[in-house]
N, C-alpha and C positions, 0 to 999 in steps of 0.2 A: 546284570542279574536277571535271569529269566522271569517272565511273568507266569506264575503258576496257574494251572487250570482252576484251582480253588479260588485264587485271587480274581481271575477273570470272571468266574461265575458270580462271585460276590459283587464285583464292580458292575457287571451287566445289569444288576437289579436297580442300580442308581445312575446308569449312564446318562449324561447330559446331552444336550443338543450339540451337534458338530456340523462340519461341512456336509451339506446334504444336496444331492441331486434328486432324491426321492423322499425327502422328509427326514425325520429324526434318525440319527444313527443308533438310537437306543432301542430300536425295534428288534428285540431278540427272540420274541415268541415264535417268529417264523423260521428260525434257524433249523436246518435239517437235523435229524436225529442221529442215531449211531451209524457207524460205518456199515455199508451194505443196504441201508434203507433208502429207497428212492422216492418217498413221500408221494404215493400215488394220488392222494387227495389234493395236492397242491399243484395246480395247473400252470404251465408256462404260458406267457402271453402269446398272442399271435404275432408274427413277425412285424416289427415296425409299429405295433400298437402301443398306447400309453402303458407305462409300467403299472403292474398290479398294485392297487391301493394308493396310487399317486393322486388320482382324481384329475379331472380336466377343469382347472380353475382359470377364470378370465377368458380372454379371447384366444382363438386358436393360434398356436405359435407359427412362426415362419413368415414367408414373404409372398405366399400365393403360389399358383401353379407354375410349373416350368414350361418355358416356351421353346419349341424346337428351333435349333440353330440352322439357318439356311446354309451356313458354311460346313455343317456337319461335324462340329467339334464339341461345343459346349452349350447345353440347354440351361437357361437361367430364368429367374423370375422377371417380370416386367420391371423396367427401371434399372436393371443391372447390365453390366457390360464386361468384356474381358479383353485382354491384350496378350498375345503370345510373346513371352520373354526370351525363351530359348527353345530350339527344336533340333533334335538329334539329326546330324547329317546335313542340316540346312544352315543354321546360324554357325558362327565361327568364334573360336577363342582368339585372344590377342595374338597368339602364335600363328594364326591363319589355319590351324587345324579345325576340323568339324567338331561341334558339340557332341560329347559322348551320349550314348543312349541309356535307356532304362533308369530314368530319374526316380529317386526314392526319398528317404528322409531328408528334411530341410529345416534350417533355422534362419532367422533374420537377426540382423545387427544394425545399429545406427552407423551410417556411412558418412563420408565428408559432404558438406554443403547440402544437407538434407537428403542425400541418397540413402538407399537401403542396400546393405550387403547381405547376400544369402550364401550359405554353404549347402551344396546340393550333392547328396550321395548318388552313385550310379551302381545299381545292383547287377553287376556282371560277374557271373561265376565261371571259373575254369580258364582255359588258355585264351590268349588274345586272338588267335586265329579263328576262334569260334564266332567272333563278333565283328560286324562291319565298322562299328564306331566305338572302340574301346577308349578308355581314358588315356590320353597321350602320355608317354614316358618322359615327363619334364625332368630336366637334368637336376640331380640332387634330391628329388622328391619321390624316388622310387624305392619301394620296399622289396618287391619280388618282380623282376622284369618279365616273368612268365604270366603274371596275373593281369586281368583285363579291367578290374574295377578301380574305384577311387572316389575322389570328390573334386568338384569344381567350385570356384568362388565366383559369384555373379554380383556385379554392381549395377543397380538400376537407379537412374536419376530421379529426382523428385517428381518430374512430370511423366516418368515412365518411358520416355522416348529414346533415351540413350542407355545402351546396355554394353557392359564389358564383362568378359568371362576369362578366367584363367584356371590352371590346375592348382588344387590345394594339396593333394596327395595322390600318388599313382602306385600301381603294382600291388594293390590290395584286392581282395576277392569278395564278391557278394555283399557289397556295402548296402545294407538294408536300411534300418533306421539309425538311431543314435541319440544324441541329446546335447542341448545347449548347456554350458556351464555358467555359474554366477560370475565367473571372472572373464567372460566374453570370448570363449573358444567353443569349438564343436568337437564332440567325441563321436567318431564314426565307428560303427560296429560291423564286423564281418559275420554274416550268417552262414557259416560253413565250419566243418571240422577237418578239412583237407590238410594232410601233412605233406611235407616235402616228399616228392616222388609219386604223389597221388594226383590224378586229374591234371597232370602236366605242371604242377607247382614245383618250384625249387626251394621254397621255404615253407615252414609251418604256418597255417592260417587258423582263423577262429578267434581273433583278438580284437581289442579296442585300440584305436589310434587317436591322438589329439591333433586338431587342425586349427590354426589361428588365422581368421579371415583378414586380420590387420597386418600380419607379418609373415609373408611367404617363407622367410628364412627359418622360422620357428619349426617347420616340419622337415627341414633338411636332414638327410640320413634318417628316415623314419624308423622309430623304435616302438614296438607294441608295448602296451601297458599290461604286462603279463600278470601283475598282481590281481587283475580283474578276472582272470581265468581264461581258459581256451575252450570254447563251445560255440554253438550256433547262436551267436548274439543277435538280438533284435534291437532293443532300445536301452537307454540309460538315462537316469535323472540324478541330480545332486541335491542332497539335503543341505541347504546353505547354513543352517544353524549347527548341525551335529557333524557335518563333514562326511556322512555316509553316502555311498553311491548305491542305487538300486538298479538292477539289470534284469531284462527278460530274455528267455531262451525259447526260440521257436523250433521245437523238435518233437518227435514222437518215438514210439517203441523203445522205451516208455516215454510218456508225455514229459514235456520240459518243465523247467523250474523258474521261479522268481529267485533272485539272489540279492543279498545285501553285502556290500564291502565296507568294513570298518577300518579306517586308517590307523596306522601305528601311532603309539603315543608320541606327541610332539610334532607330528606332521602338520604342515600348514599348506592348504591349497593355494594355487595361483597359476599363472601362465607358465606352461612347461614343467610344472612341478611333478606331474604324474609320471612323466617319462624318466624321472630320476629315481623312481622307487625300485627297490630290489624286487626280484621276481616273486618272492614269497612274502612281500610286505603286507601288513594288515591281516585281516581275517575275512575270508569269503565264506558265506553261509547261505543255507536254503531254509525255507519256512516249514514249520510244523504247525498246522492249524487245528483248532478244536472249537466246538460250539459252546453255547452257554451252559450246557450240562457237563462240560469237561470231556466230551467224547471226541476222539481223533477224527479228523476229516481227511480222507485220502486224496480227494480231487475237488477242485473248485466248482466243477460242474454240478456237484451235489446241491448247490444253492439254487432253489427254484423260485424264489421270490426276492424282489428288491427289498432292501432294508435288512437282509440277512447280515449278521455280524459274526466274524470269527476272531478269536484271539490268536496271536502268533508268537511262537518261540522260534529262535534261529539256531540251526544245527550246522556246525562247521563242516565245510567241504574237506574231505580227506586229502585229495591230490588235485589241485586246481589246474595244472597244466595238462592233465589227461594224457599222460605219456602211454599208459597201457589201457585204461578204461575211460570212456566218456564220463564227464562229471556226473551227469544225471543218472548213470548206471552204477555209480559208486554207493548209492543208497538203496537198501532193500525195502520192500513193501512194509509199510507201517512206520517208517522213519521220518518221511517228509510228505508234504502236500504238493501234488502236481497239478498241471492244467494244460490243455491242448491249445496250441497256437497262441502262446503269450506273445503279444506284439507291441503296439505302441504304448508309450508312457508320456506323462507330462507332469511336471512339478508345479503345484499351485495350491493355494488355500492351506498351506502348512503340511502338505502331504503329496503322495504320488497317485495319480490316476493311472490305472493299469488295464490293458485290454486283453481279453481272451476271445479270439475271433470266432471260434465255433467249437463244438464238441460232437463227435459222432461215435462210431462203434468202439473206438479206442478209449472212450470215456464212460463213466457210470451213467450219466444223464446227457441227453442230446440238447443242444441249443444252437442258435445262430448268432451269438454274440453276448458278451458280458463286459461291463466296465466296472472295475473295483476301485475303491479308494483306500489307500493304506495311510493310517494315522500313526506316525512314529511315536507320538507322545503317549497314546493309549495302547500302542502295539496291537491294532485291530485292522482287519480288512472288512470293508462294508460294500455290499453289492449295490451299485447305484443305477445301472442300466442293464436291462435283460431283454434280449430279442429271442422270441421263439423260432422254431424251425420254419423257414420260408417254404411253403408248399409250391410256389410258382415263381422261381427266381427270374425267369425270362420275361415276366410281365412287369411293367413299370408300376411302382406304387409301394410295395412292401420293401423293407430294408433288411439287410443281413450282412454278416461278415465284416464288422468293424476292424480297422487296422490302425494306421497312424491316427494320432489324436492331438488336439490342442485345446486349450481353454480360451474361450472367446472373451474379448473385452466387452461384449454386449450381453454376457451372461451365458452360463451353461458351457457345453462342449461343441466343438466342430470335429467330425469324425469322417475319415476316408473309408469308403466301402471297398472291400476286396472279397466279394462273395461270388456267387454264380450269376450268370446272365447280366442284367442291367446293373450299371455301376453308378453310384451317387457320391456326392459330398452331402452329409446331412448333419443337422444339429440335434442336440438333446438339451432340453430345458432343465432348470433347477428342480422341477418336479417330475422329471423322467420322460416327458413327452418328446417325440421325435418329429422332425420335419425336413423335407428336402431343400437343399441349397443349389445344387447343380447336378446335371446328368451328363455322363460321357456319351456324346453322339458320334464319336469317331469309330466307325466299324472297321476292324482289322481282320474280319473273317471273310466269308464268301456270301454270295446271294442266297445260297441254300442253308448256310450255317453262319449267321452273323456272330461276331464276337467283339467284346468290349473290354479293354484293359482296366485294371484297377486304378483308383486315385491314390496318390501318395503325398506325403509331406505338407499337409495343410498348416499354414502358419500366417499370422497377421504381421503386417509391417509394424515397426516400432510406434508409429503414430496411430495405428488401429484403423486406418482408412482403406487399406488394401489387404485382401486375403489372397495369398499365394498358394498354389497347389499344382500338382503334377499329374499328368496322364502318363503312367509308367512306360507303356509300349505304344509307340516307338520311343517316347521320351520327349514330353512337351511341358515346359514350365509356363504357367498361366498366372496373370494378375487379374483379380476380380474386384470390381468396384461397384457400389450401388448404395441405395438408401438403407444402410445398416441401422438397426434400432435394437433397443433392449428387448430380450426375449424372456418369456416366463413371468 
């Protein structure tokens, strides 16, 4: 049953406290007005500054200044250290082949004898000949032999000294983010819309695949989960109570969408169950948002203050496999709510944290990053973190371009930066303040034009002692340890 705009307006007047990175989720007075209104009196914060209205309570968050790395890889605060776990073209798989490049979304799982298992995406788009280190075509685990991407599974011993790596799935394309399932598998997402015959591919791409880190046989003869749609997938999370899946789309012209998939009646989740679904099983839908006055919101960039809350209805996707028209283009203006660069997601606190990396000319209002929280019980989206446009991205200090995200066992969020210039891992406290955790010191540019790759895949080990993260280009997985403490 849809949540009506009138019901939402009534409910907003008595909204209670909820999961909050910036205070009460009931702060509806700051919600933007009617469509087309840009709220010129409501200023965006400076990039990386504390969220508007959050207040700086207690001591400053974080672990102090970052210290340059003599090895030129990773700057960290005093007392922290890192270990390289895998490196493209340098470390080897169990097969003897080199580790693939362009590490991206990652999840951790409890391994044997205190080890940690990680599933690591490799975001390689297009034909294999394009890349020096594609994902090897492991027998039985290949979807499209022309495609370069896929996943590897990495096992790291308790002391971090022994590492093994093998192929989880191969022959997929542009494996960007994804998501861990409550039943202990990984959903890897293809951020592409290439069809067979396009860009060298022999099969259609733009799907989600399931990878089991415990059982390599589970991914044999890979089958896409077509019920989740074909589009430029970014990330996915699972609502363990209701069984819904939420998915982000990183696309533009027009901007991409957030999606919700509702399973068919009687369906029970579990290992390998998604691949048994019919291609049209369940309902795939996109959001239609409105403010506390019941006014339609066309784009999430309209929100210019943290604490903004939108009600959400879900509109069914007409044709999810996009045979003729990309899914996001099947909706006309005024039907659904869009956002630019919908990226990482993480399920925690009874809902989904969702990232919009930035908004520019294609969007009504510019920003350099938003983090939203979707509450499925209340059917609301609340803006938790907001970064204003960074005027000097080549200078260290300000933060911009959030991408992959995880919830920290020490409070708040850990966010991978994919902006311009300097690249960081940074934290966001429960009251919306940000602080740096690491800086990429690996210069892949030239002396005249230095360049630094994005961070990807931040995720803590199951025991919470190690933060794993990747430098995407050339492809390095890092394990970071130090004096972690409660933030905020």
